[in-house]
C-alpha positions as CSV (number, residue, x, y, z in Angstrom):
1,M,4.4,9.3,21.2
2,S,5.2,5.3,20.3
3,L,5.0,3.5,17.7
4,S,4.0,-0.3,17.1
5,L,3.7,-3.1,14.4
6,K,0.1,-4.4,14.0
7,K,0.2,-7.3,11.3
8,Q,-2.8,-6.7,8.9
9,F,-2.2,-9.1,5.9
10,E,-0.1,-11.7,4.1
11,V,1.0,-12.6,0.2
12,R,2.5,-15.7,-1.0
13,L,3.9,-15.3,-4.5
14,T,4.6,-18.7,-6.1
15,N,6.5,-19.6,-9.7
16,V,8.2,-16.6,-9.5
17,Q,10.1,-16.4,-12.8
18,S,13.7,-14.1,-12.9
19,T,14.6,-12.7,-16.4
20,V,18.3,-10.7,-16.5
21,V,18.0,-7.7,-18.3
22,G,21.9,-6.7,-17.8
23,Q,24.8,-7.5,-15.8
24,D,27.9,-5.3,-15.0
25,Y,29.2,-6.0,-11.4
26,E,31.8,-3.1,-11.8
27,H,29.5,-0.6,-11.9
28,N,25.7,-1.4,-11.8
29,G,25.5,-4.8,-10.9
30,R,22.7,-7.2,-12.1
31,R,19.4,-6.0,-13.3
32,Q,16.6,-8.3,-13.5
33,L,12.7,-8.6,-13.7
34,V,10.7,-10.9,-11.7
35,Y,7.6,-11.6,-13.3
36,C,4.8,-13.1,-10.8
37,P,2.4,-15.0,-12.1
38,E,0.9,-16.9,-9.2
39,G,0.2,-15.5,-5.7
40,E,-2.7,-14.9,-2.8
41,I,-3.3,-12.3,-0.8
42,T,-4.6,-13.3,2.8
43,G,-6.3,-10.7,5.5
44,P,-8.3,-10.7,8.1
45,D,-11.5,-10.2,6.3
46,F,-10.5,-11.0,2.7
47,H,-9.0,-13.2,0.2
48,G,-7.6,-12.9,-3.4
49,H,-5.4,-13.8,-6.3
50,I,-2.7,-11.7,-8.0
51,M,-3.5,-10.2,-11.4
52,P,-1.8,-11.2,-14.1
53,A,1.4,-8.9,-14.6
54,G,3.1,-8.6,-11.1
55,I,6.6,-7.7,-11.5
56,D,9.5,-6.9,-9.5
57,H,11.9,-4.6,-10.9
58,Q,15.5,-5.7,-8.8
59,I,19.0,-4.6,-9.3
60,I,21.6,-6.4,-7.4
61,R,24.5,-4.3,-6.2
62,P,28.1,-5.5,-6.4
63,D,27.9,-5.8,-2.6
64,G,24.8,-8.5,-2.7
65,T,22.3,-5.7,-2.1
66,C,19.3,-6.0,-3.6
67,E,17.3,-3.0,-4.3
68,A,13.7,-3.6,-5.4
69,S,10.5,-1.8,-7.2
70,V,7.5,-3.9,-7.1
71,A,3.8,-3.7,-8.2
72,Y,1.3,-6.1,-8.0
73,G,-2.4,-6.3,-8.5
74,F,-4.8,-8.5,-6.6
75,Q,-8.6,-9.4,-7.3
76,L,-10.4,-10.2,-4.3
77,D,-12.7,-13.0,-4.0
78,D,-15.3,-10.6,-3.5
79,G,-14.6,-8.5,-6.3
80,R,-12.7,-5.7,-4.4
81,A,-9.1,-4.9,-5.7
82,I,-5.9,-3.9,-4.1
83,Y,-3.1,-2.3,-6.2
84,I,0.4,-2.4,-4.3
85,R,3.6,-1.0,-5.0
86,A,6.5,-0.9,-2.8
87,E,10.3,0.2,-2.6
88,G,12.9,-1.7,-0.4
89,M,15.9,-3.8,-0.3
90,R,16.8,-7.1,0.6
91,R,20.6,-8.0,2.0
92,V,22.6,-10.7,3.3
93,P,25.7,-10.3,5.2
94,A,29.1,-9.8,3.2
95,E,30.5,-13.1,3.4
96,L,27.1,-14.4,1.4
97,A,27.0,-11.3,-1.2
98,E,29.0,-14.0,-3.7
99,T,26.6,-16.7,-3.4
100,V,23.8,-14.5,-3.7
101,K,25.2,-12.9,-7.0
102,S,25.7,-16.1,-8.5
103,G,22.1,-17.0,-7.6
104,G,23.2,-19.6,-5.2
105,P,21.2,-21.0,-2.2
106,V,21.0,-19.0,0.8
107,D,19.4,-19.5,4.3
108,P,16.3,-17.5,4.5
109,K,17.1,-16.1,8.0
110,Q,20.2,-14.5,6.6
111,F,18.4,-12.1,4.7
112,Y,17.3,-8.4,5.7
113,F,14.1,-8.3,3.5
114,V,12.0,-4.8,3.9
115,T,9.8,-2.8,1.7
116,A,7.9,0.4,2.3
117,P,4.6,-0.5,0.6
118,K,1.6,1.8,-0.4
119,F,-1.8,1.0,-1.6
120,E,-4.5,2.0,-4.3
121,V,-8.2,0.5,-3.4
122,Y,-11.3,0.8,-5.3
123,D,-13.6,-0.2,-2.6
124,E,-14.3,2.2,0.7
125,S,-14.0,-0.8,3.1
126,L,-10.6,-0.9,2.1
127,R,-9.7,2.6,2.4
128,W,-7.8,2.2,6.0
129,M,-4.7,1.0,3.9
130,Q,-4.6,4.4,2.6
131,E,-4.8,5.9,6.0
132,K,-1.7,4.3,7.6
133,I,2.2,3.8,7.1
134,F,2.7,0.3,6.3
135,V,6.1,-1.6,6.3
136,C,6.4,-5.3,4.7
137,D,8.4,-8.1,6.1
138,G,9.9,-10.5,3.3
139,T,11.1,-14.0,3.4
140,R,12.7,-15.7,0.4
141,L,12.0,-19.5,0.4
142,P,12.8,-21.9,-2.4
143,D,9.9,-22.2,-3.6
144,A,7.8,-19.2,-2.9
145,V,8.2,-15.5,-1.7
146,L,6.3,-14.7,1.6
147,L,5.2,-11.2,2.3
148,T,3.7,-10.0,5.8
149,Y,2.4,-6.7,5.7
150,Y,2.0,-4.3,9.0
151,S,0.7,-1.2,9.7
152,V,2.4,1.5,12.0
153,E,0.1,2.1,15.1
154,Q,0.6,5.6,17.0
155,V,0.0,5.4,20.5
156,N,-0.4,9.1,22.2
157,D,1.6,8.7,25.4
158,H,4.1,11.2,24.9
159,P,4.7,12.7,28.9
160,A,4.4,16.1,27.2
161,L,0.9,15.0,26.5
162,G,0.1,14.9,29.8
């Protein structure tokens, strides 16, 4: 068996707004909520916008690693809906951790930013999203967050299968 990734759709979040809940870099890190009021989802046969209340729950650990738990709802232009929840991480090389913790700018190419999403869909035409494992590659830009979603495809090519 071998695995490959197939690009399925993209999300672009804009006007994201962070609120710091608390900060303690000796033990926990910085807990923040990131409100995502604007965003678009674009796939091969769908397009839509984020519903109000999309949010990331993040903790920035003392080493600069961000652990994220996210939830977004999208209303598609044709009336269908998709709910996405994901767990993941964003990190930079150790020498950039202090810059991240202070909120300073970091080249997006320096980040490892990956999540493992799961979907709830409310239309049979989107059921395929619940029948595969997905990974999401993220890019944090100064004015947006870009998320590219890939399905994990399996090829039954193991030599033992003959």
